[in-house]
DRENMARLO-149730 format. One line per 8 residues: number of its first residue (from 1); their letters; for each residue x, y, z of N, C-alpha, C. Coordinates in steps of 0.02 Angstrom, whole numbers, plus 50000, padded with zeros to 5 digits. Layout:
NUM	A	X Y Z X Y Z X Y Z  ...
END
This chain:
1	MSAAPAAA	54465 54972 56072 54456 54964 56022 54389 55005 55990  54325 54973 56012 54268 55011 55994 54249 55096 56020  54197 55122 56013 54207 55172 56057 54145 55140 56093  54121 55195 56149 54085 55176 56228 53999 55161 56175  53983 55111 56181 53901 55098 56181 53891 55114 56162  53832 55172 56172 53796 55224 56156 53818 55265 56081  53886 55263 56078 53900 55320 56033 53915 55238 55986  53944 55206 55975 53948 55137 55926 53889 55123 55896
9	ADLRRAFP	53830 55131 55932 53774 55113 55896 53743 55159 55864  53761 55218 55860 53733 55283 55824 53785 55276 55789  53860 55268 55783 53899 55273 55724 53864 55204 55692  53854 55152 55707 53829 55095 55664 53776 55100 55618  53700 55134 55655 53671 55187 55629 53653 55215 55550  53730 55239 55574 53752 55282 55515 53793 55281 55474  53806 55210 55484 53851 55182 55436 53849 55176 55373  53789 55196 55328 53753 55209 55262 53785 55258 55248
17	WLIATLVA	53788 55310 55301 53791 55371 55266 53870 55391 55263  53904 55346 55312 53989 55370 55299 54004 55318 55232  53960 55282 55219 54007 55240 55146 53966 55277 55097  53924 55291 55104 53911 55348 55031 53931 55411 55046  53964 55433 55081 54025 55499 55079 54073 55492 55050  54088 55421 55077 54170 55417 55041 54156 55369 54967  54108 55374 54955 54086 55364 54876 54094 55432 54827  54073 55474 54854 54045 55534 54822 54122 55581 54813
25	VHACMAVT	54163 55590 54880 54224 55600 54861 54283 55549 54835  54293 55508 54833 54312 55463 54772 54296 55480 54722  54228 55457 54693 54215 55479 54641 54234 55539 54581  54233 55596 54648 54247 55652 54602 54328 55638 54593  54383 55584 54638 54440 55615 54579 54452 55555 54544  54399 55470 54559 54390 55442 54494 54384 55480 54419  54306 55518 54413 54336 55578 54348 54357 55617 54330  54400 55635 54391 54477 55695 54358 54515 55644 54315
33	RVAASLWT	54520 55590 54353 54578 55549 54350 54587 55518 54273  54508 55504 54240 54490 55457 54191 54477 55517 54124  54451 55568 54153 54442 55652 54090 54534 55685 54107  54575 55665 54157 54639 55708 54150 54673 55672 54093  54655 55580 54105 54672 55526 54054 54698 55556 53995  54618 55531 53968 54577 55562 53907 54579 55608 53846  54594 55684 53905 54619 55742 53880 54679 55751 53871  54735 55724 53900 54794 55731 53904 54830 55720 53854
41	LKQGFGEW	54785 55637 53815 54799 55585 53763 54778 55619 53695  54701 55645 53713 54686 55678 53650 54728 55751 53599  54741 55776 53688 54793 55831 53639 54856 55791 53622  54868 55752 53631 54920 55715 53594 54993 55751 53651  54986 55729 53731 55053 55752 53748 55092 55670 53772  55054 55619 53756 55080 55557 53759 55096 55528 53815  55110 55457 53818 55124 55438 53898 55154 55458 53934  55202 55484 53930 55239 55507 53999 55189 55564 54029
49	TVGVLLSL	55170 55595 53993 55122 55672 54023 55055 55627 54064  55041 55580 54046 54983 55535 54082 55018 55509 54131  55058 55496 54122 55096 55445 54200 55113 55513 54237  55139 55574 54234 55161 55635 54268 55080 55669 54308  55029 55651 54270 54975 55692 54288 54941 55635 54343  54954 55572 54321 54907 55524 54378 54964 55510 54457  55040 55547 54448 55080 55543 54501 55052 55605 54534  55034 55657 54523 55003 55695 54540 54947 55677 54606
57	FAIAPIAL	54922 55641 54590 54853 55622 54633 54879 55583 54710  54975 55569 54710 54978 55571 54752 55054 55597 54810  55065 55641 54762 55090 55703 54820 55068 55754 54862  54991 55770 54859 54981 55805 54881 54963 55754 54961  54959 55686 54963 54940 55668 55028 54992 55656 55050  55041 55637 55014 55124 55660 55061 55133 55717 55120  55121 55763 55102 55105 55799 55130 55058 55814 55184  54975 55794 55167 54945 55808 55215 54923 55723 55263
65	SLWAGRLA	54961 55674 55239 54941 55609 55274 54932 55610 55354  54994 55623 55371 54997 55626 55450 54979 55687 55495  54975 55736 55455 54934 55758 55504 54842 55757 55490  54842 55755 55427 54756 55725 55443 54742 55679 55472  54805 55620 55468 54782 55530 55559 54792 55584 55622  54822 55636 55642 54823 55683 55722 54772 55701 55718  54730 55730 55657 54679 55778 55641 54619 55744 55673  54630 55663 55644 54553 55628 55654 54566 55604 55712
73	DKHGFHRP	54627 55583 55753 54627 55592 55833 54612 55629 55868  54614 55691 55853 54591 55747 55892 54537 55747 55884  54487 55761 55825 54456 55803 55818 54382 55746 55765  54417 55682 55755 54376 55651 55743 54348 55667 55663  54275 55648 55644 54251 55618 55575 54260 55711 55539  54215 55748 55584 54189 55779 55515 54245 55836 55467  54302 55869 55551 54332 55922 55503 54384 55888 55450  54436 55841 55474 54450 55822 55405 54431 55798 55329
81	VGLGVTLA	54362 55779 55332 54300 55778 55318 54294 55828 55255  54280 55886 55305 54259 55948 55276 54348 55983 55235  54379 55964 55270 54444 55986 55222 54428 55952 55166  54439 55891 55167 54443 55852 55086 54386 55869 55027  54332 55886 55066 54280 55911 55034 54292 55986 54980  54321 56016 55032 54355 56093 55000 54402 56084 54972  54453 56033 54977 54524 56018 54891 54478 55995 54843  54424 55952 54854 54399 55917 54805 54351 55968 54756
89	FTGAVVAL	54333 56011 54790 54288 56068 54754 54320 56096 54730  54366 56137 54746 54423 56179 54712 54458 56158 54662  54482 56096 54659 54498 56068 54620 54468 56045 54541  54400 56031 54557 54355 56016 54494 54319 56114 54471  54329 56154 54521 54345 56197 54502 54387 56235 54437  54446 56197 54457 54506 56248 54416 54501 56212 54380  54503 56136 54357 54500 56109 54292 54429 56135 54259  54380 56137 54282 54312 56189 54251 54332 56225 54231
97	AGQSLWTI	54385 56281 54265 54359 56366 54219 54406 56363 54153  54468 56321 54188 54536 56323 54083 54562 56278 54101  54539 56239 54035 54549 56170 54016 54624 56170 53979  54683 56178 54017 54727 56186 54013 54792 56114 54046  54833 56104 54006 54896 56059 54043 54884 56080 54124  54900 56142 54132 54943 56167 54207 54867 56158 54240  54796 56193 54233 54741 56171 54272 54734 56103 54291  54729 56046 54239 54701 55981 54250 54756 55950 54290
105	AFSCLLCG	54806 55985 54311 54853 55965 54347 54860 55981 54407  54853 56053 54417 54821 56072 54486 54766 56048 54508  54720 56006 54447 54664 55999 54484 54675 55921 54506  54726 55886 54481 54741 55796 54495 54782 55828 54558  54822 55869 54584 54851 55879 54661 54789 55885 54708  54754 55915 54677 54691 55958 54754 54653 55886 54778  54624 55847 54688 54592 55791 54704 54600 55747 54762  54681 55698 54746 54738 55673 54756 54730 55687 54848
113	GAVSVAAV	54735 55770 54852 54742 55769 54925 54656 55770 54970  54636 55792 54922 54552 55763 54960 54545 55702 54995  54553 55684 54935 54547 55571 54953 54582 55574 55018  54616 55582 55008 54665 55544 55063 54671 55578 55117  54665 55641 55144 54615 55694 55209 54585 55649 55220  54512 55661 55178 54458 55616 55188 54463 55545 55208  54484 55504 55196 54480 55424 55183 54512 55417 55264  54583 55456 55277 54588 55449 55329 54529 55447 55425
121	ALQREAGL	54499 55510 55413 54462 55508 55431 54382 55457 55452  54383 55438 55373 54348 55369 55360 54351 55332 55398  54402 55282 55382 54424 55241 55407 54449 55221 55474  54461 55285 55499 54441 55268 55589 54403 55274 55623  54345 55339 55583 54257 55309 55618 54271 55226 55582  54281 55211 55551 54252 55130 55534 54274 55096 55583  54326 55110 55586 54375 55054 55656 54335 55065 55709  54292 55133 55742 54277 55146 55804 54214 55068 55818
129	MADEPSEL	54170 55070 55786 54114 54997 55733 54140 54930 55770  54186 54923 55747 54214 54856 55765 54218 54822 55837  54209 54765 55856 54225 54736 55917 54243 54691 55899  54287 54647 55869 54294 54587 55857 54351 54573 55791  54416 54541 55788 54443 54556 55722 54387 54537 55646  54352 54480 55681 54313 54474 55595 54266 54516 55607  54234 54572 55642 54194 54611 55621 54222 54690 55601  54303 54703 55621 54353 54727 55568 54346 54701 55480
137	KRIFSWVA	54345 54642 55486 54358 54619 55408 54271 54656 55370  54239 54623 55410 54167 54645 55390 54168 54729 55377  54181 54765 55412 54168 54834 55423 54199 54861 55370  54281 54834 55367 54309 54870 55302 54294 54839 55234  54270 54788 55221 54249 54757 55178 54171 54807 55137  54162 54846 55188 54113 54892 55153 54138 54942 55152  54180 54989 55212 54219 55028 55196 54262 55018 55099  54312 54971 55093 54330 54959 55050 54287 54950 54965
145	LGPALSNA	54204 54959 55000 54150 54972 54953 54139 55023 54894  54160 55057 54928 54169 55144 54920 54210 55158 54877  54256 55157 54878 54315 55167 54807 54284 55118 54740  54282 55052 54778 54256 55011 54704 54207 55025 54672  54132 55063 54712 54085 55080 54657 54116 55172 54644  54132 55192 54665 54153 55261 54625 54184 55213 54574  54242 55197 54576 54273 55177 54501 54218 55130 54491  54192 55077 54482 54142 55072 54445 54097 55104 54414
153	LAPVAAGL	54075 55167 54443 54010 55201 54410 54064 55265 54357  54104 55287 54395 54144 55369 54386 54176 55380 54297  54202 55297 54294 54247 55302 54235 54191 55306 54185  54131 55249 54172 54072 55238 54111 54037 55313 54116  54032 55336 54188 53986 55401 54182 54051 55472 54143  54105 55437 54145 54141 55534 54130 54157 55505 54065  54155 55425 54057 54176 55408 53968 54101 55414 53915  54051 55393 53952 53999 55416 53926 53980 55506 53890
161	LIDHISFR	53976 55565 53951 53988 55624 53947 54042 55647 53897  54109 55614 53905 54161 55628 53851 54156 55662 53766  54114 55558 53759 54108 55543 53706 54029 55569 53702  53974 55576 53713 53899 55633 53708 53914 55702 53683  53936 55711 53751 53948 55803 53747 53998 55836 53758  54040 55834 53823 54105 55882 53798 54148 55833 53872  54213 55856 53864 54258 55877 53908 54225 55895 53999  54190 55950 53982 54178 55999 54033 54125 55976 54058
169	AAFVLALL	54092 55937 54044 54025 55897 54055 54034 55847 54114  54099 55823 54091 54142 55788 54145 54183 55806 54210  54181 55868 54186 54218 55912 54268 54170 55945 54275  54123 55953 54247 54022 55996 54298 54033 55929 54353  54023 55852 54326 54010 55795 54346 54057 55805 54436  54135 55823 54435 54169 55817 54456 54160 55860 54525  54140 55935 54487 54117 55985 54537 54069 55984 54618  53986 55938 54559 53943 55903 54589 53959 55863 54657
177	LPLLAWGL	54010 55807 54635 54007 55783 54724 54034 55771 54759  54104 55855 54752 54112 55841 54846 54047 55877 54884  53999 55924 54841 53945 55963 54860 53896 55898 54897  53892 55839 54872 53832 55800 54873 53866 55722 54946  53954 55766 54936 53992 55720 55008 53984 55751 55056  53979 55819 55031 53972 55855 55108 53914 55834 55146  53843 55864 55104 53777 55840 55130 53763 55785 55156  53813 55735 55128 53806 55641 55143 53833 55652 55222
185	AQQVPRHP	53891 55689 55222 53913 55687 55278 53884 55708 55363  53847 55764 55343 53790 55805 55392 53770 55741 55410  53758 55679 55399 53713 55620 55410 53732 55589 55481  53813 55575 55466 53853 55559 55526 53854 55602 55584  53834 55551 55647 53830 55606 55706 53910 55618 55734  53890 55678 55756 53983 55723 55794 53990 55676 55883  54020 55662 55888 54057 55639 55933 54120 55634 55982  54147 55686 56006 54203 55679 56041 54231 55633 56032
193	PKPPSHAS	54300 55616 56016 54357 55570 56010 54373 55569 56094  54401 55509 56104 54435 55515 56199 54502 55560 56186  54520 55579 56232 54578 55633 56215 54639 55572 56219  54676 55599 56167 54729 55543 56182 54790 55539 56250  54810 55511 56240 54886 55496 56312 54904 55542 56286  54968 55565 56362 55026 55610 56354 55055 55564 56313  55055 55500 56326 55133 55476 56283 55103 55477 56196  55064 55466 56180 55014 55463 56102 55020 55547 56106
201	KTRPAWDL	55019 55585 56113 55018 55646 56095 55118 55682 56089  55158 55619 56122 55226 55664 56116 55266 55599 56082  55233 55550 56045 55272 55511 55984 55237 55544 55928  55297 55553 55901 55270 55544 55843 55255 55465 55786  55219 55492 55741 55191 55421 55685 55256 55361 55656  55307 55424 55642 55362 55367 55640 55363 55307 55679  55374 55334 55758 55370 55289 55784 55335 55228 55770  55282 55231 55754 55233 55170 55749 55309 55109 55708
209	LKRPALRN	55328 55147 55653 55367 55101 55621 55416 55035 55674  55433 55052 55739 55471 55004 55768 55443 54959 55788  55385 54932 55745 55338 54866 55765 55346 54836 55675  55384 54785 55705 55388 54750 55618 55333 54697 55600  55278 54708 55635 55210 54688 55585 55165 54740 55555  55191 54799 55580 55171 54865 55545 55205 54843 55476  55289 54859 55497 55330 54863 55455 55302 54832 55372  55321 54782 55395 55319 54743 55329 55228 54748 55304
217	LLLLNVVL	55203 54749 55337 55112 54783 55319 55112 54817 55269  55154 54870 55293 55156 54941 55269 55198 54916 55198  55241 54883 55197 55276 54876 55128 55237 54847 55078  55197 54772 55102 55155 54746 55067 55110 54791 55014  55082 54861 55059 55034 54871 55045 55059 54923 54969  55112 54948 55000 55147 54979 54948 55163 54946 54894  55172 54888 54871 55167 54850 54838 55110 54810 54792  55080 54801 54827 54987 54805 54811 54959 54859 54770
225	SACWDAHS	54963 54920 54796 54967 54981 54784 54965 55016 54720  55045 54977 54702 55068 55015 54650 55046 54955 54613  55021 54901 54604 55006 54853 54533 54923 54883 54534  54909 54907 54567 54816 54939 54566 54847 55018 54507  54891 55055 54527 54928 55109 54495 54953 55076 54412  54967 55020 54404 54996 55006 54341 54936 54992 54319  54890 54947 54346 54821 54925 54306 54799 55000 54264  54772 55049 54328 54768 55106 54284 54782 55157 54235
233	FVVPVVGH	54854 55142 54231 54909 55180 54198 54904 55162 54119  54912 55056 54121 54897 55010 54070 54843 55027 54028  54782 55045 54055 54714 55040 54020 54715 55092 53984  54722 55144 53986 54689 55204 53942 54739 55199 53879  54811 55199 53916 54854 55188 53865 54861 55130 53811  54838 55071 53825 54819 55009 53771 54766 55013 53746  54699 55035 53772 54648 55066 53759 54647 55128 53721  54705 55166 53718 54697 55219 53662 54746 55176 53589
241	AKGLSASE	54777 55152 53627 54832 55109 53567 54777 55068 53513  54717 55031 53564 54711 54996 53509 54618 55034 53487  54641 55097 53477 54575 55107 53443 54501 55083 53492  54506 55114 53550 54464 55078 53592 54404 55175 53612  54352 55171 53601 54319 55235 53625 54341 55262 53706  54303 55325 53719 54319 55355 53803 54266 55284 53818  54212 55287 53776 54163 55242 53834 54178 55160 53834  54221 55115 53803 54268 55069 53787 54308 55067 53864
249	IGLVLGAF	54333 55130 53856 54399 55118 53894 54353 55121 53984  54316 55161 53999 54270 55181 54048 54263 55108 54074  54227 55035 54033 54187 55004 54047 54243 54949 54064  54298 54955 54039 54362 54929 54053 54363 54921 54128  54388 54996 54150 54400 55013 54198 54340 54991 54250  54299 54984 54243 54227 54973 54273 54216 54909 54298  54261 54851 54241 54250 54794 54241 54288 54781 54297  54353 54823 54320 54404 54800 54365 54370 54808 54410
257	AVAATCVR	54327 54893 54434 54291 54895 54505 54207 54858 54510  54181 54839 54480 54143 54802 54478 54162 54725 54516  54226 54706 54512 54243 54635 54512 54282 54644 54583  54308 54701 54591 54296 54707 54659 54272 54743 54719  54191 54756 54699 54139 54781 54732 54118 54696 54745  54098 54639 54698 54090 54576 54718 54133 54540 54768  54202 54546 54757 54232 54514 54810 54251 54542 54877  54214 54607 54876 54217 54642 54947 54147 54612 54986
265	LAIVRFAQ	54093 54618 54929 54026 54581 54953 54056 54521 54989  54072 54475 54950 54099 54391 54958 54122 54396 55033  54180 54464 55040 54209 54435 55108 54160 54472 55178  54114 54517 55155 54061 54553 55202 54024 54476 55217  54023 54440 55169 53970 54365 55178 54010 54329 55222  54054 54314 55200 54093 54254 55232 54196 54286 55289  54173 54338 55304 54235 54367 55344 54253 54329 55408  54178 54289 55455 54220 54258 55486 54283 54179 55496
273	HLDELKAV	54248 54175 55410 54280 54114 55388 54362 54115 55330  54375 54195 55367 54441 54205 55310 54490 54221 55362  54554 54191 55349 54628 54209 55372 54657 54264 55328  54659 54331 55363 54666 54384 55322 54751 54383 55292  54790 54350 55317 54865 54334 55278 54854 54287 55231  54819 54244 55239 54818 54188 55172 54782 54213 55138  54708 54256 55143 54665 54278 55079 54716 54347 55048  54763 54391 55086 54824 54417 55039 54853 54370 54986
281	RSAMLLAT	54920 54332 55031 54940 54276 54985 54893 54248 54931  54845 54204 54938 54830 54193 54883 54814 54220 54795  54794 54321 54842 54769 54377 54777 54817 54378 54770  54861 54378 54790 54953 54410 54773 54965 54367 54717  54966 54279 54739 54972 54250 54625 54935 54254 54608  54872 54254 54629 54798 54268 54557 54816 54331 54514  54839 54394 54571 54862 54437 54536 54940 54448 54482  54978 54410 54519 55040 54390 54482 55033 54383 54418
289	AMLLVYAW	54985 54298 54388 54982 54271 54359 54940 54315 54301  54895 54358 54306 54866 54379 54270 54899 54465 54264  54943 54505 54276 54976 54540 54264 55034 54525 54206  55044 54453 54190 55088 54437 54144 55068 54402 54104  54981 54400 54087 54973 54395 54014 54898 54438 53970  54896 54494 54044 54844 54556 54008 54882 54593 53947  54933 54593 53918 54937 54620 53866 54921 54593 53803  54923 54530 53819 54882 54479 53766 54815 54455 53746
297	LPGTAGLM	54766 54499 53803 54704 54467 53804 54662 54514 53752  54623 54506 53703 54603 54528 53638 54541 54568 53641  54562 54624 53627 54480 54701 53622 54468 54677 53665  54399 54734 53676 54360 54739 53726 54340 54688 53775  54319 54659 53765 54285 54612 53798 54376 54555 53834  54416 54547 53803 54444 54524 53847 54488 54553 53901  54497 54622 53879 54507 54663 53928 54471 54688 53983  54397 54649 53984 54384 54683 54017 54381 54612 54056
305	AGSAVLGL	54377 54566 54027 54385 54490 54059 54468 54504 54124  54505 54503 54093 54575 54525 54129 54578 54563 54175  54539 54626 54160 54522 54681 54215 54476 54651 54275  54436 54619 54265 54376 54575 54294 54433 54533 54367  54493 54505 54319 54515 54463 54371 54558 54493 54410  54592 54533 54384 54615 54573 54438 54605 54612 54473  54535 54631 54461 54476 54693 54507 54468 54616 54579  54461 54523 54553 54440 54513 54610 54521 54491 54648
313	ALGSVQPM	54560 54502 54623 54636 54486 54689 54613 54553 54711  54656 54605 54671 54681 54655 54713 54636 54721 54739  54560 54698 54716 54484 54735 54783 54484 54680 54837  54515 54614 54854 54505 54587 54907 54561 54613 54961  54614 54621 54933 54662 54661 54985 54634 54701 55043  54626 54767 55014 54627 54818 55071 54571 54810 55141  54518 54768 55128 54493 54765 55193 54527 54700 55235  54584 54669 55200 54624 54627 55254 54714 54683 55268
321	VLALLHQV	54728 54706 55242 54750 54766 55269 54730 54808 55319  54672 54824 55317 54661 54877 55374 54634 54839 55413  54594 54777 55421 54611 54757 55491 54677 54717 55504  54721 54714 55484 54790 54688 55520 54811 54759 55543  54797 54818 55495 54808 54862 55526 54796 54881 55601  54740 54881 55612 54693 54910 55683 54706 54843 55732  54722 54789 55722 54746 54737 55752 54844 54746 55782  54865 54759 55750 54931 54797 55766 54958 54858 55788
329	TPADRQGQ	54894 54906 55801 54929 54977 55797 54879 54981 55887  54914 55021 55914 54872 55061 55961 54780 55088 55958  54751 55090 56000 54667 55100 55979 54697 55187 55980  54715 55238 56024 54738 55311 56019 54785 55323 55987  54815 55289 55937 54840 55305 55871 54838 55278 55810  54757 55250 55802 54765 55219 55741 54751 55276 55692  54727 55337 55713 54728 55410 55654 54805 55422 55639  54859 55387 55678 54917 55402 55654 54930 55347 55614
337	ALGLRMLV	54931 55299 55620 54938 55211 55581 54924 55238 55509  54855 55256 55513 54822 55257 55452 54835 55318 55409  54876 55378 55424 54910 55416 55412 54978 55420 55389  54992 55366 55413 55058 55348 55413 55034 55306 55346  55000 55240 55326 54990 55195 55300 54989 55247 55215  54946 55290 55215 54934 55332 55180 55009 55381 55150  55046 55411 55204 55076 55440 55175 55131 55397 55132  55142 55330 55182 55216 55295 55151 55182 55255 55059
345	VNSATVAM	55121 55236 55091 55111 55197 55010 55104 55260 54947  55089 55332 54977 55079 55386 54907 55151 55417 54883  55205 55416 54937 55277 55401 54942 55296 55369 54911  55278 55311 54890 55311 55250 54863 55294 55253 54799  55230 55281 54781 55201 55261 54727 55188 55338 54676  55212 55376 54728 55210 55428 54682 55232 55452 54622  55314 55401 54613 55348 55402 54564 55330 55342 54489  55282 55277 54526 55253 55259 54488 55229 55278 54411
353	PVGFGLLA	55177 55304 54401 55160 55331 54363 55179 55354 54313  55249 55388 54325 55310 55433 54290 55348 55360 54268  55388 55357 54320 55375 55271 54301 55371 55227 54266  55325 55217 54249 55259 55161 54211 55279 55203 54142  55253 55282 54143 55274 55309 54072 55319 55294 54041  55402 55316 54066 55436 55308 54050 55474 55217 54007  55450 55198 54054 55444 55113 54025 55423 55119 53978  55348 55120 53975 55312 55084 53914 55361 55121 53847
361	AATVVAAP	55356 55175 53875 55387 55251 53793 55431 55191 53786  55498 55162 53822 55541 55143 53804 55550 55072 53760  55484 55051 53820 55491 54980 53793 55441 54969 53758  55370 54916 53799 55332 54901 53752 55238 54912 53803  55219 54934 53816 55154 54954 53872 55130 54921 53906  55152 54842 53897 55134 54800 53952 55190 54787 54017  55266 54830 53987 55302 54815 54036 55288 54838 54109  55242 54886 54111 55249 54898 54206 55181 54863 54229
369	MWLMASLL	55164 54814 54214 55128 54749 54227 55173 54698 54241  55225 54683 54193 55257 54637 54176 55332 54663 54279  55325 54720 54278 55381 54736 54330 55335 54698 54390  55257 54741 54391 55236 54721 54460 55211 54653 54472  55225 54611 54404 55207 54531 54421 55264 54520 54453  55320 54550 54424 55413 54525 54469 55379 54558 54544  55383 54604 54544 55361 54638 54629 55342 54614 54660  55273 54579 54647 55223 54550 54665 55257 54457 54690
377	VLAQWPAS	55301 54425 54672 55335 54394 54701 55378 54379 54754  55419 54436 54756 55458 54444 54795 55435 54465 54861  55369 54521 54848 55322 54526 54925 55267 54469 54940  55306 54429 54944 55266 54356 54974 55310 54354 55040  55376 54356 55015 55437 54368 55078 55383 54393 55160  55384 54474 55145 55372 54541 55202 55281 54496 55214  55241 54459 55166 55181 54436 55182 55198 54394 55245  55236 54361 55237 55265 54276 55267 55277 54282 55326
385	AIRKAG	55318 54351 55344 55355 54392 55390 55288 54396 55455  55238 54433 55419 55217 54477 55465 55183 54432 55509  55150 54381 55512 55108 54348 55546 55172 54324 55619  55221 54291 55587 55283 54295 55641 55289 54374 55697  55315 54421 55650 55295 54476 55688 55253 54478 55721  55195 54471 55710 55145 54480 55756 55116 54442 55826
END
């Protein structure tokens, strides 16, 4: 599972740069997501259009994830990250050059692909630093802090720029972040990955689905990711309906991310005492309860509190899922497994924001959260089957 001792030691020294690279890449997508959603609502396009735009973040990963996994297994860290940076930068340039529904939609598409390609390489590289399962949980808690930090800072920064300057200023920020990410990535040492075995070269990623533990883990991951999407969709729509400003909506989204950051820091501290599956199932119960009552929370403060509780629950899941994935996957196919996870999650959730938009338009804006609460209850079954399969 681990790299050679010298290489692993060098990687561990470069770990802060790895996390910083992830923060910068992900922040570009987070800024674009908030700016695109609020720009669309301001132009009067409605909730369904917001759902379509959010779905675009998941379309490019469907085409790129498996290829990105093989690229990471073959070439390591820098080539996939360079591709991700290029996609993010191009997306930001397109949105900045001409603010129309089509250019912003294309920007969402590219930024979603950028994060997926870079994240596969980043997660694979981080997995090389672990020597035991408890270390995997600790490392992936730090890795999960990257998106949490960017989600805590980027929506607030985007909201402030939109309120006090313009939407164009938010897209300028999105333009600068990929350049920062590439500069940070250069601080991570280059090392050639071990050549994959002949069997790994000839076996497609789909072959990994023959492993029952991995199948159930991916199914669980799909439901939990969709809950995250439901929150991302509902907050701007509910906030806009309640008359919240862009800054206030950014604060609500930021509360979710701050809570996710805090719980991931706690996992770093107490990783050796945590059982992955028990932690995931407990988080699912907490998220179910909050999704059911979120619509009735009062004002900005109430929405911030509810988002914080959801952040605690859903934020604890990714480190556990990634740690379990590395435990149930052969070492020379972990890039493939990570790419497969990215593909399955994005394929299953690409229609979610559109569906959320249609559901909210046809019923009430809180309906997507109620739907996900129901699916979380059903997802307890594959969660319980992972240990048996493993």
